C-alpha positions in Angstrom: -75.9 74.6 118.6 -73.7 71.9 116.9 -76.5 70.4 114.7 -76.5 73.3 112.1 -72.8 73.2 111.5 -72.9 70.2 109.0 -75.7 72.0 107.1 -73.6 75.1 106.9 -70.6 73.1 105.6 -72.8 71.4 103.0 -74.2 74.8 101.8 -70.7 76.2 101.4 -69.6 73.2 99.4 -72.7 73.5 97.1 -72.0 77.2 96.5 -68.4 76.5 95.7 -69.3 73.7 93.2 -72.0 75.9 91.6 -69.5 78.7 91.1 -66.9 76.3 89.6 -69.5 74.9 87.1 -70.7 78.4 86.2 -67.1 79.6 85.5 -66.4 76.5 83.3 -69.5 77.0 81.3 -68.7 80.7 80.8 -65.2 79.9 79.7 -66.5 77.3 77.2 -68.9 79.8 75.7 -66.1 82.2 75.2 -64.0 79.6 73.5 -66.9 78.6 71.2 -67.6 82.2 70.3 -63.9 82.7 69.4 -63.9 79.6 67.3 -67.0 80.6 65.5 -65.5 84.1 64.8 -62.3 82.5 63.5 -64.3 80.1 61.3 -66.3 83.0 59.9 -63.2 84.9 59.2 -61.6 82.0 57.4 -64.8 81.3 55.4 -64.9 84.9 54.3 -61.2 84.9 53.3 -60.9 83.6 49.7 -58.3 81.0 48.6 -55.3 82.7 47.1 -54.1 81.3 43.8 -51.1 82.3 41.7 -51.5 83.5 38.2 -50.0 80.3 36.7 -52.4 78.1 38.7 -55.4 79.2 36.7 -55.5 78.4 33.0 -57.9 79.1 30.2 -59.6 76.8 27.7 -58.0 77.7 24.4 -58.4 76.5 20.8 -55.5 74.4 19.7 -54.5 72.7 16.4 -53.9 69.2 17.6 -52.6 66.2 15.7 -55.4 63.6 15.5 -54.1 60.2 16.3 -55.3 56.6 16.7 -53.6 54.5 19.4 -52.2 51.2 18.1 -50.6 48.4 19.9 -49.8 44.7 19.5 -46.9 42.3 18.9 -44.6 42.3 16.0 -44.6 39.3 13.6 -42.7 38.4 10.6 -44.4 38.9 7.2 -42.7 35.7 5.9 -42.6 32.7 8.2 -42.8 28.9 7.6 -43.4 25.8 9.7 -41.3 22.9 8.4 -43.4 19.8 8.9 -42.7 16.1 8.3 -44.3 15.0 5.0 -43.6 11.3 5.8 -43.8 9.3 9.0 -40.7 7.7 10.5 -37.5 8.3 12.6 -36.2 11.8 12.5 -32.5 12.1 11.5 -29.9 14.8 10.8 -31.6 17.6 12.7 -28.7 19.8 13.9 -30.3 23.3 13.7 -31.3 25.1 16.9 -33.0 28.4 17.7 -31.2 31.3 16.3 -29.4 29.4 13.5 -29.6 30.8 10.0 -31.0 28.8 7.1 -31.3 29.4 3.3 -34.2 28.6 1.1 -34.0 25.0 -0.1 -31.4 24.0 2.6 -31.8 20.5 4.0 -32.7 20.8 7.7 -33.5 17.2 8.6 -34.4 13.8 7.1 -36.9 11.0 7.8 -35.4 7.5 7.8 -35.6 6.6 4.1 -35.2 2.8 4.3 -38.9 2.0 3.8 -39.3 4.6 1.1 -36.3 3.3 -0.9 -37.7 -0.3 -0.7 -41.0 0.9 -2.0 -39.3 2.7 -4.8 -37.3 -0.4 -5.8 -40.5 -2.4 -5.7 -42.4 0.0 -7.9 -39.5 0.2 -10.4 -39.3 -3.6 -10.7 -43.0 -3.7 -11.3 -42.7 -1.1 -14.0 -39.9 -3.2 -15.6 -42.0 -6.3 -15.5 -44.9 -4.4 -17.1 -42.5 -3.1 -19.8 -41.4 -6.6 -20.6 -45.1 -7.7 -21.0 -45.6 -4.7 -23.4 -42.6 -5.9 -25.5 -44.1 -9.5 -25.6 -47.5 -8.2 -26.6 -46.0 -5.9 -29.2 -44.1 -8.8 -30.9 -47.3 -10.9 -30.8 -49.3 -8.2 -32.4 -46.7 -7.7 -35.2 -46.6 -11.5 -35.9 -50.4 -11.7 -36.0 -50.6 -8.8 -38.4 -48.2 -10.4 -40.8 -50.2 -13.6 -40.7 -53.4 -11.8 -41.3 -51.9 -10.1 -44.3 -50.9 -13.6 -45.7 -54.3 -15.0 -44.9 -53.1 -17.6 -42.4 -55.3 -16.4 -39.5 -58.5 -14.5 -39.1 -58.8 -10.8 -38.3 -60.3 -11.7 -35.0 -57.0 -13.0 -33.7 -55.4 -9.7 -34.7 -58.0 -7.7 -32.8 -57.4 -9.9 -29.7 -53.7 -9.4 -29.9 -54.1 -5.6 -30.3 -56.4 -5.5 -27.1 -53.7 -7.5 -25.2 -51.1 -5.0 -26.3 -53.1 -2.0 -25.2 -53.8 -3.6 -21.8 -50.1 -4.3 -21.3 -49.3 -0.7 -22.2 -51.9 0.6 -19.7 -50.4 -1.7 -17.0 -46.9 -0.3 -17.8 -48.1 3.3 -17.6 -49.8 2.5 -14.2 -46.5 0.9 -12.9 -44.5 4.0 -14.0 -46.9 6.3 -12.2 -46.6 4.1 -9.1 -42.8 4.4 -9.3 -43.1 8.2 -9.6 -45.3 8.2 -6.4 -42.7 6.1 -4.6 -39.9 8.4 -5.8 -41.8 11.4 -4.5 -42.3 9.7 -1.2 -38.5 9.1 -1.0 -37.9 12.8 -1.8 -40.4 13.8 1.0 -38.1 12.1 3.5 -35.7 15.1 3.0 -37.0 18.2 4.8 -35.9 21.6 3.3 -36.6 25.1 4.4 -38.9 26.9 2.0 -37.6 30.4 2.9 -34.4 32.0 4.1 -34.4 33.2 7.7 -33.6 32.1 11.2 -34.9 29.2 13.3 -37.4 30.5 15.8 -38.5 27.1 17.3 -37.2 23.6 17.3 -40.1 21.3 18.0 -38.6 17.8 17.6 -35.4 15.9 18.5 -33.2 13.6 16.4 -34.2 10.0 16.8 -37.8 10.8 17.6 -40.4 9.0 15.6 -42.7 11.6 14.0 -46.0 11.3 12.2 -47.0 13.0 9.0 -47.5 16.7 9.4 -45.6 16.8 12.7 -43.9 20.2 13.2 -40.1 20.1 13.2 -38.9 23.7 13.1 -40.2 27.2 12.5 -38.3 29.6 10.3 -38.9 33.4 10.3 -37.6 36.1 8.1 -36.9 39.2 10.2 -36.1 41.4 7.2 -39.8 42.3 7.0 -41.9 42.8 10.1 -45.5 44.0 10.6 -47.9 44.9 13.3 -51.5 43.8 13.3 -53.4 46.5 15.2 -57.1 45.9 16.1 -59.0 49.2 15.9 -62.5 49.9 16.9 -64.9 50.8 14.1 -64.9 54.6 14.9 -61.1 54.8 14.7 -60.8 52.6 11.6 -62.9 55.0 9.5 -60.1 57.6 9.3 -57.3 55.1 8.6 -55.9 54.9 5.1 -53.2 52.9 3.4 -49.9 54.9 3.4 -50.5 56.7 6.7 -47.5 56.9 9.1 -47.2 55.9 12.7 -44.5 56.2 15.4 -44.1 53.2 17.6 -42.4 52.8 20.9 -40.7 49.4 21.5 -39.4 48.3 24.8 -35.6 48.2 24.6 -35.4 50.5 21.6 -34.6 54.1 22.5 -35.8 56.0 19.4 -39.3 55.7 18.0 -39.7 53.3 15.1 -41.6 54.4 12.0 -44.3 52.3 10.5 -46.6 52.5 7.5 -50.2 51.2 7.0 -49.9 48.7 4.1 -53.2 46.8 4.4 -56.6 47.2 5.9 -58.8 44.2 6.5 -62.1 44.6 4.6 -64.0 42.7 7.3 -64.5 43.3 11.0 -63.8 40.4 13.4 -66.8 38.6 14.7 -67.5 39.2 18.3 -65.2 42.1 19.0 -66.2 44.0 15.8 -62.6 45.3 15.6 -61.0 46.0 12.3 -57.5 44.6 11.7 -55.0 47.1 10.3 -51.5 46.0 9.2 -48.5 48.3 9.6 -45.1 47.6 8.0 -42.4 48.2 10.5 -38.9 49.1 9.3 -35.8 47.5 10.8 -33.6 50.2 12.4 -30.4 50.6 10.5 -28.0 51.2 13.4 -29.9 49.9 16.4 -30.6 46.5 17.8 -32.6 44.4 15.3 -36.2 44.0 16.1 -37.5 40.5 17.0 -40.8 38.8 16.4 -43.1 38.9 19.3 -41.9 42.3 20.8 -44.8 44.3 22.2 -45.1 47.8 20.6 -47.5 50.7 21.0 -47.8 54.1 19.5 -50.0 56.4 17.6 -51.2 56.4 14.0 -51.3 60.0 12.6 -54.6 60.4 10.8 -54.6 64.3 10.4 -55.1 67.4 12.5 -58.1 69.2 14.0 -58.9 72.6 15.7 -60.3 71.8 19.1 -60.7 73.3 22.6 -57.9 71.8 24.7 -56.7 71.9 28.3 -53.8 70.2 30.1 -54.6 66.5 30.8 -53.9 66.8 34.5 -56.6 69.5 34.8 -59.3 67.0 34.0 -60.5 65.2 37.1 -61.9 61.6 36.9 -62.9 61.0 40.5 -66.6 61.1 39.5 -68.6 59.0 37.0 -68.1 61.7 34.4 -64.8 63.7 33.8 -65.0 67.3 34.9 -63.0 70.5 35.2 -62.7 72.8 38.2 -63.6 76.2 36.8 -63.9 79.7 38.3 -67.4 81.2 38.2 -68.2 84.5 39.9 -65.1 84.1 42.0 -66.0 80.6 43.3 -65.1 77.0 42.3 -67.6 75.2 40.1 -67.6 71.8 38.6 -68.1 71.6 34.8 -68.6 68.2 33.2 -66.8 67.7 29.9 -66.4 65.1 27.2 -62.7 64.4 26.4 -61.3 63.5 23.0 -58.0 63.5 21.2 -54.7 63.9 23.1 -51.5 65.4 21.9 -48.1 66.2 23.4 -47.1 69.9 22.9 -43.7 71.0 24.3 -43.6 68.1 26.7 -47.2 68.8 28.0 -50.1 66.5 27.3 -53.2 68.3 26.1 -56.6 66.8 25.7 -59.5 68.0 23.6 -62.7 68.8 25.6 -66.3 69.5 24.7 -69.1 71.0 26.8 -67.3 74.1 27.9 -66.9 77.5 26.2 -63.6 78.9 25.0 -61.9 81.2 27.5 -63.3 79.6 30.6 -60.9 79.9 33.6 -59.8 76.4 34.8 -57.8 75.6 37.9 -54.6 73.7 37.2 -54.5 70.1 38.1 -51.6 70.4 40.6 -53.9 72.3 43.0 -55.9 69.2 43.7 -59.6 68.9 44.4 -61.3 71.9 45.9 -64.8 72.0 47.4 -67.4 73.3 45.1 -68.4 76.8 46.0 -65.0 77.7 47.6 -64.1 81.4 47.1 -61.0 81.9 45.1 -58.9 85.0 44.5 -56.2 85.1 41.7 -53.1 87.0 42.5 -52.8 88.4 39.0 -54.4 87.9 35.6 -56.2 84.6 34.9 -55.1 84.8 31.2 -52.4 82.2 31.6 -52.5 80.1 28.5 -53.0 76.4 28.6 -50.1 75.9 26.3 -48.4 78.0 23.6 -49.5 77.1 20.1 -46.9 75.0 18.3 -46.6 74.2 14.6 -45.7 70.5 15.2 -47.6 68.4 17.7 -47.0 64.7 18.2 -50.2 62.7 18.8 -50.1 60.7 22.0 -53.3 58.7 22.2 -57.1 59.0 21.7 -58.5 57.3 24.7 -60.4 59.4 27.2 -59.0 59.5 30.7 
């Protein structure tokens, strides 16, 4: 009688466990069905966008600009070098000091040069005395020949001696001039007016010939050497204007193209273009070496344009998120000129028709194929046309 009781208890336990498992599986199926229904409802519900979050590709008259950058440099600069070797003396100028053209800036110890000049002058005097002696000898021999006391051969010999003495004298005078020039070279003078940019030697230092002493720059005329790629350089002409931004200078600085190098640089194939930069009248004076960047205005062009932030670059090729049949589609584009219009940067695009609805950049990336509903009209303009548009840059994002 007692032997079937354990079997009965085991059967009851199995039934209870089976019922619990069945209820859990049923509840999970209900949850999965509810989740699937909610997902389907969300998938069917389109993404709601405001009217100003959808733009249209419109034709704009943009300023065509070429980006330029580089460091300012003085048009007139000079490196004062030692023209004679020796001890450097009298150098008191330092960086920032002003100098005038022809002003003495330093000297090389002239002791040896003065001694060489005295030596050359004494040799010239000795040669002059020899000329006088030969001149008197020639005059005496000529008188004797006229009287018939000596032969004509003696007169010819005395004339040759006189000419040799005159040649020796002229050589001595030239040597004296060379020594005098060497003495003058011991005085170093600035060839231009300006300011000392570098002091490269110290008083008392022994310098060699062509040793650099100071660098003088004239800040009244500055220029920018911009290296342009061949495609950009084709549209550049002498006289075109540019607006440059300089660190530390609030207002843009105007510049003008004054020269274009006729040869491209080897290796990089870039074309140097030189822009004259004007010194601001009431602002802080510009300095040599300041880095500047800006845009060179080369004309205007009618192009299809969209806001720059609408162009996405998270793929190998730039693309726009456009609306096609109520869904998001990716349209690859080729970007071109940029311009700032009313504080908004526009970029020219190719590969997309005019009037295409484009999702604004502030929305972020949307999955391709996402259903989209616009609250109002999609005719929100990319930007209102403006008569004056400042070029910002040409590089593609």
